[in-house]
N, C-alpha and C positions, 0 to 999 in steps of 0.2 A: 334562489330557491323558491319554488312555487308549491303551494299546498294543493297537490293534484288529487282529485277524487278517483277512486278505483271503481270502474263500471260494475264489477262483480259484487261489490258490497252495497250497491244501491237497491232500493226496494220499491220500484214504481207501482207495484200492485197493492201497496198498503192502503187500507181503508180507514181504520179508526183506532183510537185508544179506548179500551173498554175499562170502565170504572170498576174497581174491586170493592165489593161489599163485605167488609170484615165481619159483619154480623152473621152472614150466611156461609162464610168460609170455614176452613179448618182452624180450630182454636190455636194450634201451634204456629200458624202463619199470620195471625192477627197482629196488627200494630198495637203495641202496648206503650202508653205514655206514663212515665213516673215523674212526679213533680216534687221537688224538695226546696224548702225555703233557704235563701241565702242568709249568711250572718249579717250582711249589710248590703247596701245598694251598690251597684256597679259603677265604674268610673264614667263620669259624664263627658261626652264628646264636646259639648258646647261650653262647659264651665272652664275647660282648660285653655281656651283661646284668650290670649292677652289683648288682642285687637280684633275689630270686626273682620269677619271672614268673607271672602268672595264666594261666588257660586262654585268655582272649581275646587276650592279648598273644602267647602261643605260636602260636595259630592265625594271627595276623597275620604273624608272622615266617616261618611255613611258606610263605606266599604271596609273600614278598619277592622282587622281581626283581633278583637279584645280577648277572645278565648284561644289559648294555645294548647295543642295536644302534646302530651309528654312522650319522651322516648321510652320510658319504662311503662309496661302495661298497667292499666287501671289508674293512670295519672293524667291530670290536666292542670292548668293554672290560668289565673286572670288577675287583674289589678282592680281593687274595689274603690269605692268612692272616697275612702280615707287615705288612699295611696298605698295600701298594703298589697304586697305580692302574696296572693293566696294560692297555696297548693291544694288541689282537690284529689283525694284518693277514694277509690270505690271498693267496697267490700265484695269479695268474690261470691259470697253466699246470696246476698239480696241486692247487690249493686247500690247499696246505700252510701252516699258520699260523706266524707269527713273533710273539714276545712282547716287548713294549717297556715296561719300568717307567718311568712318567712322574712320579709324585708319591707321597709317603708321608703317611699319616695315622696317628693313634694307634689301636692295636688295643683300647684300653680305652674303648669307646664305650658310651653309655647307650641309644642307638637304633642300628638297623642303618644303615650308610653306603649312599649311593645315587649312581648316575651317570646323567646324562641328556645326550644329544647335542643341542646347540643348532643348530649348523651343521657344515660340513665340517671345521672346524679348532678348534672350541670345545666344551668339555664343562663341565657343571655337576657339582661334586663336593660332596656333603653328607657331612660327617665323622661324623655321628651324635652330636655333642656341641654342636650349636647353630650351626655355621658352614656357609655355602655359599660355595664359591669358584668363580671362573671360570678354567678351565684351558685355555690355548691350546696346541695341538700344532703341531709343524712337523717336516719331514723334513730330516735333516742332508744337506748338500751332498755329492755323490759317495758316498752311503751309503744303505743301506736302513734305517738306524736312525731311530727317531722319538724326539723329546724333547718335554718340556712345561714350561710356566711358569705360575704363578699370577699373574693380572693384576688380580684384584679379589676382595674377600671381604665377605660380608654376614652379619648375625645379627639375631635378634629383640632386643627391648630389653635383656633381661638375659642374653643368650646362652643361652636355654633349649633343651635338646635336643629335636629333632624328627626326623621322617622325611619325606624329600622324595618326594612322590607323583607330581607332574607339573610340567612347566614349558613355557611357550610364549612365544616372542618376539613382542611386539606391534610390528609394523613401523612404524605411524604414530606411536608414542609413544616409540620408542627405549628400550624397557624390557622386562623379562621378568616375566611373571606366574607365581607359584608356587602350588601347592597343597601344604600341609604338614599333617602329622598328629602329634599327641603324645598319649600315654596319661597319664591322671591318675587317681589313686585317691582317692575321696571317702569320708570316714569318716561313718558313720551308726550310730545305736543301734537295735537290734532287740529287741523284746519278745516273749518266748515264753510263751504261755498254757499252763496244765497240760492234759493230755489230757482229752478229754471223758468218758472212761470212769473217770477218777480222781475224787478229791475236788474238788468244785466250790469249796471254800474255800481250796484251795492258792494260794499266792502266785505271781505271775508272775516270770519271770527276764528280766533285761535285760543285754545285753552289746554291746560295740562290734563293728562289722564294716566292711569296706571294699568298695566297688564300683568297678570300673574303668570309666571313661568316656573317650571319645576326642574331643579337640578337633581340628577341621579348620579350618585357617586359609588364607585366600586373601590373598596378599601380593604386593607389586610392588617391583622394584628398578630404578633408573636405571642404564643402562650407562655413560654418560659416557666419560671417558678411561680407557684401559687402561695400567697401569704394571706391568711385569714384576717378579717377586719372585725372581729369580735361582735357578733350579734347574739342577742339573747334567744332563749328557746322559744319565746313567744313572738319573736320578730321585733324589729326596732329600727331606728334611724342608723344610717351609715355613719361610722365613726369619722370624726373630723380629722383632716390631715392625711388621709389616705392618698397614696401616690397615684397620679394620673399619667398614663402613657399616651403619646400622640400616635394616631393611626397613620399608616402608609397609604397614600392615595394612589390607586392603580390607574383609574380612568374616570373621566367626568363627561356626562352627557346632559343635554337639555331637551325639554319638550314643552309644548304649549299646554299639554294635558298631563294629569298625574298618571303614574305607572300603576296598572292594575293587575299585572301578572309578572312574576319573576320565577325563573327556574334556573338553578345553577348546579354544577357538579365540579369535579376536579379540573376539567378542561374548558368548560363552556358556560357562558351566562346568556340567558334569553330574557329579553325585556319586551313588554307590550304595553301600549298606551293608545288612547283615542286620537293622537296626533303623532306625526313622525318623530322619532327619537334620533337626535344627531349629536355628534361630537361638538363640544362647546368651542367654537372657533376663537372666542375672545381669550381663552386660556391656553391656546396652543403656543408653545414656546415660552410661556411665562415661568420664570424661575422663582419659586416660593416654597416654603416648607410644606405646603399643602398640595403642590403640583407634582406630577410624575417627573422623574429626572429627565433631562434632555436626551432625546433619542430613544426613550422607553415607551413612547406613546404607541398604541396599537396602530397597525397599518390599516387604512381604510380601503376596502375593496367594494366592487359593485357587481351586480348581476345584470342579466340582459335587459330587464325592465325597470331597473332602479338607478336613479341619479346618484352621483357621488355625494356622500353625506357632508363632508367638510365644506363649510361655507354656503350650504344650501339652507334656505328658509322653509318654513312649513308649507307655504302655498306652492312652491316649486316642486315639492315632493309629492303633492297631491295629484292624482290623475286629473288632467284638465277636462272639463265638461262644458258644453256650450250653455250660455245663459238662456232665460226664457225668450221666445221669439218676439214677445211684446209685453207691455205692461198695461194694466187697465184698472179703472175704478168707476164707481157709479154713485149717483145720488137718486133721490126719488123720481127725478124727471129725466136725467141724462145718463149716458154711458160714455166714458172717455177712454180711447185706446191709443197707445203711443208705440210706434215702431221706431227703433233707433237704427239708422242706416249709415254707411260710410259717407264721408264728406264728398266723395267723388260722384255720388248720385245727386242729380239736380232736380229741381221742381218740375222742369219741362218734361222729365221722363215719367212722371207719375200719371197714371190713368185711373181715376176713381169715380165710380158711380154708385148711387144708393137706390135701393128699392125698399119697399116696406118689409121684405122678408130676407133680403140677401145683400151682400156686398160684392161689387165687382172691382177688384184692386189688382193692378199689375204695373210693371215697369216696361216702358217702351223699349224696343231693341236699341242697342248701342249704335250711335251714329258713326259713320265712317270718318267724320272729320276728326282732327286731332284733339279738339276741345270737347268732344262728346263725352257723355258720362260713361262710367265703367263700374262694374262690380268687382271689387278686389277679393279674390278667393284665397284661402289659406294654401300656401305652397306655391303661389304664382309669383310672389315678389320676394323681397328681402325679409330677413327675420324681423327687422324693425317695422316693415309694412304689415307683416302678419300680426304682430302684437297690436298695432293700431286698429286693424280691421276685425280682430277676433270678436270683440264685444258686439259689433254690428252684423257679423256674418250670418247668424241664423235668420234674422228678419229679411236681409237682402237675398239670401239664397231661397227662402220660401216665396218671396215675391217673384224672383226670377223663374222658379219652377211652376208658377201659376197656382199656388196653394189657395189663393184668395180670389180666384176667377172662375166661378163665383164661390162664395161661402155663405151658408144660411145662418142668420142670427138666431140666438137662443129664443128671442121673442120679437114681436113686430116692432118696427120703428116708424117714425114720421119722416119720410125722405125729404119733405119740403123744409123741415127744421134742422136737418143734419148737414154738416159741412166738414171739410177737412182743411187743415192748415199745414204750412211747411216753414221750418226755420232751421238755421244753422247756429249751433251753440258750441262753446268751448268747454270740453271736459278736461279732466286731469288724470293722466296715467301715473305710473309710479315715479317717473323721473321728469316728465315734460308734459306740457299741455298738448291736447289734440283737438281737432274740430270734428264734430259729428253732425248728422242731419236728423232732425226729428220730424216724422210724419205723424200728425195727430188727427184722429177721427173723433168728431163731436157728434154723437148720436142722440137723437131725441126719442125717448120712449113713447110708444103709442098708448100704452096704459100707464098713467102716472101712478106712482106708489108701488109698482111691481118690483120684485127683487130678482135680478138675474143671477143664475148660478155660474154660468160661463158666458163668454162673449159669443162663441159659435156653437151651433147645435151639434155639428158633426166634427168634434175635435179630432184632428188627425195627429197632432203632436200630443205630448204629455200635457195634461190639463194645467193651465196657467192660473195660479191663485190670484185673487183680487188684491191689489196693493193699495195702500192708503193714499198715495199721491203719485201718479205716473211721472210727474215732472222730476221726481227724485230718483229716477231710474239709474242715473250715473253713480249716485252715492250708494245705493243699496244693491248694486249689481252683484258684487261678490257674495253678499248674504243670500241672494236668490239662487246661487249656483246649485244648492242642494235640491232644488225643485226640478232641475233639468238634467236630462241624460240623453245619450244618443239613441236614435230610434232603433228598434229591434230589427235586426237583419235576418232573423230566422236561421234556418240551418240546424245541423245537429251539434250537440255538445259532447265533446270527449268521445266521438265515434258512436254515440248511442242513437238509435233510430227514434223517430217520433213516437211510434207505438210502444216502444219499451219504456220511455220516460214519461208517458202520459199518466198522471195519477188517476186512480179510479174513484168511484163514489163521489162524495161531495167535494173532495179536494181538487177536482179538475178545474174549478173556477179560479183557483189560485188566491193570492192575497189581495185584499183591497189595497188601493194605492196608498192610503194613509198608514197602512200596517206594514208596508214593504220595508220600512226602515227598522224593523225589530232587531234588537241586539246593539252592541257597541262597536264602533269602528275599531279595527285592530291593525296597528302598525307594529311590526315585530323587528327587533334588532338582535343580532347574534354577535356576541363577543367571544373570541377564542382567547383564553388566557395563557395557554401553553405555547411555547415558541413553535413556529413564527406567529406572534400575536397579530390578530387582525379583527376588523369589525365589518360585519355585513348587514346591510339593511334588507329585510325581506318584506317588500310591500307588494303582496300578490294583486295583480290586476288582470288575472285570467278572465276571459270572457264568460267562462262557465259560471262565475259568481255574480255576473252583472257588472254595471258601471260602478266606479268609485272603489273605496277600500273594502277589504274583507270585513264582514260583520261577525263579531264573536257573540255566540249565544250563551256559552257557559264556560266557566273557569274551574280549575280543580278545587274540590272541597278540601279545606285544611284537614290534615289527618296526621297520625303518628308517623314520624320519619322512618318508614320501612322501605321495602323494595317495590313500592307501588309507583309505576311510571306516571308522570304528569300527562294529563289529557286536556285538550281544548276542543270546543265544539264551534264550528263555523257554519254560517247560513249559506245554503246553496239551494236556490229556488224555495220550495217549501220545507226542505229537509234540514237536519242538523248533521253535518259531517264531522265525525269524531277522529281527531288526530292524536297520536301518541308519540311522545318524545323518546327516541331511541338514541343512546349515547353515540353510537358510531354512524348512524344513518340519518340523523336529523328527525324530521316529523313525518310520520307515516299514517295514512288513512287505514284505520283498523275496524271501524264499524260505522253504522248509520242509524240515527234516530229519525225515521221518516216523519214528515209533517211536524217536526218540532217547532219550526218557525211559525207554522200556521197556528198551533195551539198557544204559543207564547205571545202572539200578536195581540191577544185579548187580555193579557195580564200586564198592563202598563205599570202597575204598582209593584210588580215583582222585581225589585231592584237587585236582589241577591239570587243568582242562578248558578248552580254548581253541578259538576259531574263527578261521579265517584265510580271507580272500577270495582265491581262486585267480586268478592273472593269466594262466596258460597256457590256461585253458579257463573255461567258464561255471560258476557255482556256488561253493560254499565247502567247506571241510573242517574237521571237528571232531576235535581231538586230546585224548584222555583218557590222562593219565600215571598209571600205577598203581605205587605203591611196591613195591620188591622185598621179599618176605618173607625173614626171616633166622632161622635156628634159633639156639638158645641158644649153641651152640659158636661160631657165626659172630659173634654179637654180642660175645662176650668178646674175640675176636681182631680185631674191626673189619672183617671181610670179609663178602662175600655171594656165594653161588654164582649168584644171579639177576642180578648186575650192577646196572645202574641201574633195573631194573624193566621193566614192559611198557608199550608204547604201543599204544593202540587208536585206529584211524583210521576215520572214517566220512565218506563223500562224499555230497553232495546228488544225488538222482536226476536223470537227464537229461530234458530236455524233448523228447519224441518226436513232438510235433505238427508237421505240415507248415507251411511258411511261410504266414502269413496266417490260420492256423487258431487256435482257442482253445488255451490252454495245456493240455497233457496230459503228465503225467510218467510215467516208467517205473515199473513196480510192483516193481522191485528196484533196488538200488544196491550199490556196492562198499564193502568194508571191509578193513582190514588189522590184523594183530597183529604187532608188532615187539618183539623182545627187545633191550633197550638195554644196551650196555656189556659184552657177554659175550665179546668177542674177547680172545684171549690170544696176544699176538704174540711173547712171549719166554718163556724158561724161568722167569725171575723172576716173570712174570705168572701162570704156571701154578702156581707154588708158593704165591703169595699169594692165590690165588682170583681174584676179579673185578679186572681192571686199572682199572676206571673209578671204583669207589666209588659211593656214593649219588648220585642226581640232585639237583642244587642249583638250577638255573634253566634256562630255555629262552628262545629268541628266534628270529625269522625274519630272515635276511639276504638281501639281493639281491646275489649275487656275480657279478662280471664275469669270465667265463672266456674261454679261447682260442676257444671255439666260440660265444660269445654271452653271454647273461646268464640266470640262473635263480635262483629262490627256494629257499634251502636252510634246513633246520631245524638249528639249532645247540643242542646240549645241553651245558651246563657241569656236569660231575660233580666229585666231590671230588678226583679224581686225574687225570682226563683230559678232553679236549674232544672231543665227538662231532659229526660232520657227517653229516647224512642227506640224500641227494638223491633226487628222484623221489617225495617224500612230499607236498609242498605243490603 
């Protein structure tokens, strides 16, 4: 499956998002923020960690949905700092919230606790220590108070801690299907070779290191009979001795990155992460209480541009891209440039001359003798030869094509003090050692103390960043792959002409190079749970999206579990392409947010970006939440003058075509900038700074009011609950 964009839904004439000034607009359409104090602080993401967390785990925790939308209108829930599951109900008259403690879990958790609404009076509570409980809520007679009772509890085989990502009730089987995730640290030994500039006889150093991987588990539980566990009206601890049932494990996957998107229904599970998700090959065929029964594992299939999942590692699933053509570094007096070439290229084939302004560098033609040098090109030899020459291929091909004959330097050099050297060294591939040739240029700057931005003035390839030490090129080659990509071949994309796709106004310049990576890499896996069960990896590498994996700009805003289809926004050039999940047809391009990648590129602190389908009108809205900056004095006192940060809102352009005519979208659209949590309703608030504290989580609720129903944005902050109307 490829996420194909529809030409008719693109808007190449789009010019700009126009900022809405609520002070000048209609009062009925103004954004209104209501701020309510919480009865206690929210659950801390950092205090629940029993051991120091790595970067991947911290990144995963920053996206955790602490606030859960209820299946019953005017309800939501969260877990506070004391471990209480707090049900929030909103009054229809004035939307004023009431807080009801229902149940209590331990605050010493290994994973973050989670809440998911199953239906109007049942919630799933994951305690972060390996238990999932079914919590039934009810309203006390002749009272506005709500209470809760645990009616059943489940665990994995050894009560291993996990994070609850998603749950769906399978109506025909009277069971609930979970998607769980847990982090695991894998120990491995790393060998470090000595620097290429040092003694070649130096011994290698080996030390242990740990890599964090994430297991994604699809499990099921049978509901059966529900037996209450006696909780008081004000909430309390779960009664001791309650029965715990073991979950049925349906499938197990692994990924090098945490899963950030899950969508499931009766027949299908979709997962997305920043690295490929694959079936865990180490667990295939393993007979244990936690493993699927023999012969029950899902069949692995593949599509045209996707490698088979089973037994494949992360790197093999990534689209291969060439490394930089050279590595370089500089001091105040010199510039050093290193070209890594195949071992088949000899010193006698190098022709190098320096002038004060340019370099003349090329390889002499291959000799007709049998021992003459040759350049190994990909596809000309065996698979083994291709792997050995791939790392050196860009530099060799550039020299062969005459890219440096001549090339102007970024600044003047002293040709009398500039030299070149040649050496053959042994590098190490995945399974065996290989020999490569290093051509090193030692350039002496004409102006001592100057700072070069690039090596060459007329960069024909993608700009190569300066590295700390070019002699470490063999060791850091994989890490530099993200800087390199195939050169643009031009041509039309998706059958669209150049005039039709050229953006107008200021957008025609495109993204700056450092902003081109806006968004998160998106590797999607699809699991079909109904017979015949199968797993498909959908790793779109269509040329219309550029090299590398698809980049996700926005994920669905958590909302009440109604009939709203899940949407994802992917980066295509400057635009955001919106895809909607359709049960029988997969993912379909339904609308476009033009220039969304362009506007999000400047919001590097907007780590939460969501899309929500608007029910009040056509189209969708994208919400980008930017963290509030805090000066050092505010950090020490735990306050922030910026409240909960800024919210950037972007709406899809309107279709201005007449009925029956082809789609034609407006060349502008609306946007908003909203400062969150800056209200100071009391003298105490003014003395303490922001009354809200940092933003913790967000969700959309459909609230029934005295005048009807509306979708409201709810922001859970550290100290307050914010309600924003007229945003969605």
